[in-house]
N, C-alpha and C positions, 0 to 999 in steps of 0.2 A: 512659543507662538502656537496658537490653536489652529489646526487644520479645519477650514470651514466645511469640508466635505465629510468630516468624521462626526456627524450628528449621532447622538445616542437615542435609539428607539426606547419608547416608554417601558416596554417589558424588561429591557436590560437595565434601565435606570433603577427599577425596583430591586433587582438583584444586587447591584452595586451599593445602593443605599442600605439594604438589609445586611450587607457585609461590612458596614462601617465606613463606606465612602471610597474604598478601593478593593480590587481583586487582583490576584496574580494573573499574568498573561495565560498561564496554563488553564485557569478557571475560565477566563474570557474565551479562549479558543474552544474549550469544551462546550460552553454555553451557545456560542454562535453557530456551532456545527450540530450539536446534539440535543439542545433543549427540546423537550417533547412537543411543545406548542409553537416554538419559533425558530428552532435550529434549521440550518440549511439542509442537512441530511434528514433529520427526523420528520420534517414536514413533507418530504418528497419533492421539495422545491428544486432540488438538484436535477439538471438535465444533462445527460451524457450523450455525446455523439457529435457528428460534424456540424449540426445546427444547434448544439447545446452550449453549455458553459465551457466544456473542454472535451477533448477526445481521449479515450483510452484505446489501447491496442485492440481489445475485442470489439469496440464500437465501430472500427473502420470497416471491417468485413469479417466473414467467418474464417478467413485464411489464417489468422493468428491462432485460433482454436485448432484448426486442422493440423498446423505444424506442432503446436504444443501437445496435441493428442498423441503424436508419435512417441514423445518421451513418456507421457502418462501411461500409454499402453505398455511400454517396456517395463515400467515400474509395477503395474498390475500383474503382468506375466511373470516377473521375477518373484512377486509375492506368491503367486500360484505355484510356481516351480518349487518354492521353498517348503511347500506342504505345511504352511502355517495353519493352525487350527482356527479357521474362520469360515462360517457358512456364507457370509456376505462381505464383499469389499465395498468400502465407502469412498466416494469422491466428494470431499468436503471443500466447500469454498467459503472462505472468510470474507465478509463484506462483498456480496455478489453483485453490487451495482444494479444494473438493469436485468441481470439474470441471463444475459446473452452468452457469456462465456461457458457457464455450466451446460446450457442447452446445446451450444455448438460443439462442445467437447463430447457430449454423449452421441450426437449425430455422427461426429467423426470417428469415435470409437466403434460405432455400429458398422461403419464401412471398413475400418482397419482390422478389427478383431471381433466379429459379431458374436462369437462364443462367449465373450466376456459379459455381454449385456445382462444375461440372466443372473449373473453373479454380482451385479453392481446395484448400489443405491446412490442417490444424490442427496447430500446433506448441506443445507444452506444456513449459514450462521449470520443472521441479520438482526441488529439491535433496533433498527428504526422501522416503525410500522408503515410509514409512508413509502419507504423503498420496498418493503416486503410485498405490499399490494401490487406494485408494478412488476416485481419478479414473478409473482404468481401467474400473471397473464402470459408471461413468456415461457416459463418452465412447465407449467401444468399441461401443456399440449404434447409433451413427450409421451410416446407410447411404449408400453412394456417395461417401464422402469419406475420405481417408487421415488418420489421426491418429498422431502420433509424439511421443515424449518425448526431450528432449535437455537437455544442460546448455549454459550460455552459451559455454563454450569450443568445443563442437561447432559452434555457430552462427557463432562468429567465423571458424572455418575454412571454413564453407560459408554465407555470409550470404544473406539472402533479401530479396525485395521484398514489401511488404504492409503490414499494420497490426499494431502491437504494443500490447497492453493490459496495464497494471499496475494492477489494482484492489485497493486496500487492501494494498499490498505494502511501500511505503517506510516506513510507520509502524512496521513490525516489524523494520526494520534496527536492529542494535545501535547505541547512541549513546554518545558520551562525555558525561558529566555534569560541568559546570563549576561550581565553587563560588567565589563572590566574597565575601571576608571581610576586613575591615580593610585595604582597598586591596591585597589580594593575591588571586591566583587559584590554585586547586587543582584537581586532577583527582580526581573522586570514585572511591573504591575500596570494596571489600567485603572484610571480614576475619572471622575466627572469634573467638568469645568462649566460653570453656568455663565452665559453671556446673553444679555437682553432676553431673559426668560427662556432661553434655549439651552439644552444640555449637550455638551460635546465630550468626546472621549479624548483622553490624553495619557501618555505614558508617565509612569512614576517609578522611582527606584525604591525597592523594598529590601528589607533585611533578608539575607539568604537563609534558607531552611537548613536543618541538620542534614537532610538528604542531599542538598546541593553541596554542602561542605564534604560529605562522604564521597560524592562523585568526584570532587576535586582531588581528594586524597587518593582515590583509586584510579585517577585518569591516566597515569603513565602506563599502567598495566592494561587498562581497557583500550586505550587509543593507540598504543605503541609509538607515541610521540611525546615530546615535552609539552605539557599543557599547564597554563596557557603558554602559547608560543612567545618567543622573544620579539622585540621591536613592534609591539602593538601600538596602534594609533592612540590618541588621548582617550578616546571612548570607543570600545570594541564590543559588539553584541553578537552572541551566537546562541545556538539551541542545544538542548539536551533532551533526548527522547527518554524521559524518566520511566515510562511504562513498559519499555521493551523487555526488561528482565522478567517482570511478572507475566507478561504476555507469553514469552517462551516457556515459562513454568506451566502456565495453563495449557499451552499447546502440547507439552510433553505428557500431560494427564489425559488428554482426549484421544491420543493415539497409542494403541498397544504396539503395533508394528507398522512401519510404512515410511513415507517420505513427506517432507514439507518443502514447498517451493515458494520463496518470497520473490516477487517481481516489483521493483519500485525505483523511484528516484534515489540514487545513492552515490556516494563518492568516498574516496579514501580519506582517512583522518588528516593527512597532511594538506589536502586540498580543502576539506571541510573546515578545518580550524586554521586556515591560512590567515596571517595578519592582514592580507589584502582584502579578505572577505569580512569587512568591518560591520556589515549589517546582517550577517547570517544568511540563511537560505530561504527564509519564509517568503511566500508570495501568495497573492490573492488572485483567484480566477473567476471571471464572470463573462459570459457571452464571448468565449474564445479569446478574451483579452487578459493578459497577465498584468498585475498592478502591484508595485511594492508598497502601496498604501494599505496596510493590513488592518487599519481601523475603519476604513470606509465601508459603508453599506453592511453594517453588522447584521449577520443572520441572512443576508441576501446573496452571499458569494462564498466560494470555496476558499479554504486556507490550507496550504500544504508546505511541508518542510522536508528536505532531503534527510535520509538516514545516513549515519556514518557506518561504513562497512566494517571496520575493525571492532567497534563497540557492539554492533549487531551480532557479529560472529561470536564474540566473547560472551555476550548475554545468553546466546544459544548453548554454548559449550558448558557454562556453569549450571545450566538447567537440564543437563542430561542428553543433549543432542550431539550427534556426530556430524561434523561439517563435511559435505561431499565436494563442494567447490563453488566457484562463482565466475561469471563472465558477463560481458555486455550483451544486451538483447540482440543486437545486430549479429554478433558472432554466434549466439545460441541458435537463432533462426536459420542462419546459413548452414550450421552443422546439422540441423534437422531437415534441410532440403529446400530452402526457400528458392534457391537458384533454379531448381526443377520447376517450381511453380511459374517463375518468370519465363523460363524457356518454353513452357507449354503454351504461352500466349502467342507464340510465333505462328501457330496453326489457326489463328482467329480468322474467320470469314469477314467479309465487308459488312454483313448485316450485324455482326457482333462486335464491331470495332469500338463503338462508344463504351460498351460495358467492359471490354478488354482494357481499354485505356484507363478507365476508372479503377479497375482491379490492379493494374500495374502501379498506378499512383499510390494506392493503399498499401501494396506490398513494399514499395520503396520507402514509404513513410515509417513502416515498422522497423527499418534498419537505418534510418537517417541518423547519422552521428550527431546532428544538431538538435535532434528531437527524441522520439521514442527509442531509436536505436541505442541511445546512451543509457537507457534503463539497465539496471543490474539484475541478474538472476542469481539468487543464492539458494542452494539446495542443502537440506539437512536430512538426517536419517534417524529414526527411532527403531531400535532392535533389541527386544527383550531377551533374545536367544544368543545374540552376539555371533550369528553365523549367516546373517542376511546379506546378500551381495546384489547390489543394484548396478545395472548398466546406465551410465549417465551420458546418453548420446549427445545431449546439448553441450557437453564439454569437449567433444571430439573434434577432429579437424573438419572444416566446412566441406560439404558435398559439392563438387563442381558440376 
């Protein structure tokens, strides 16, 4: 049965027809998010924030950056103490969104460790021109620090030493969707269905690629569980982040020495690939509303899929990274001193009450176990000398 809301826009019809009438879901997700002329990200149509399509931690207030900066400063100071041969340390953000996180981190570092500022640069890795233009308006106002935009290939040619942050990036990578039905596996695709001169999108089952077969063969080692799990329903759909291994390989080439922090929707493999999760983790976001209908409004909304913790760590390890640890965002921010931020609001005067209440709400949203607090922080280290020691404060006991 065709979903009447899944109308296919003209530009996407052309892509599907040119591909023979159907495309993989991976290709569909890549197109609707990243197509240069029509993709949700590429066009700059995406709006992040309380009044936008969805909220990220940095979009709520600068408190997220102020807390994260405590950890980032530790990492930079550890690099400085190690006497690594580098004239400049780089703060690299992958997929910088609106640019507010990098801006607020630099402002926070200026307060916490002003001596570092003269030794830092900001490097923003943004593929989409529409988003870069918005970032420039935010970041270019920073004083006393160089900001530059590059692609990953540029950084591979001229790698840096420093800290790399990927906040809510990996969940937007195009994914392969796998369908298990009657002891067979299929690759999910998207095709066209014409009704009354209108074109609609519908799912189709395609033959699995050799890469999918290889993933299935390697799954027990990657996921640390039996995969596919037992007792599956008649039709079970899940996701595979097939680009993660190559992404970690590229990240290992852009960083000479330093740390990588991934913050994202994530869950353990036994939850991710539970038989009860029969439709996977993919969700659509638009105007602060989550929608399981992932074919609706193609190119006009966000698509996101959780990452699997075990496979993400394994992909990092096989590409030369050392795993430092992982925890939930709520625990990480409490370890970095969020309770002190909340306590400081007790001294609010009556004139500042409204602003203080808004700030309190934003702080609590950062650690809400039903929302942003459930995000996972996964940290990795690149060390060409094998003697670099980082303090990972975000993994320590919460500060009361």
